[in-house]
C-alpha angles and dihedrals in degrees: 000000000000118000111247115227116228122225110254124227134174087258101045099038117094096227089190087074119074094214093057092046088050096048090044095052093046089050090051094046090053090052090048094051089050092054092047090051088049091050091049091048091050089050088049093049092049091054094242098119134022126233093280093053093255117146112251096205135017094201125100120238115262092250090056097045117104115240126237093249090051089052093050092047091050091049090050092051091050093049090050092050091048092050093050092048087050093051090050094052089047095243097118129041 
């Protein structure tokens, strides 16, 4: 009768034993590699990367690009904050 190996978890593994640590870390590395492969496959299917993992485009999608008005508001807020800081430092009257 063959001995059935139990699936190790962070709770069930005896981390004081080197063999349990090695087995657990190997098991976790395999799961991590599988998750990375799934993520890469998803990016390939979405047309974001090619088969070598290179980006197909450096541009943001339209719905993620900041609008001109947003940029202008952000610049105004930044300028106002810099002016306030200059006044507090006594550099601007």
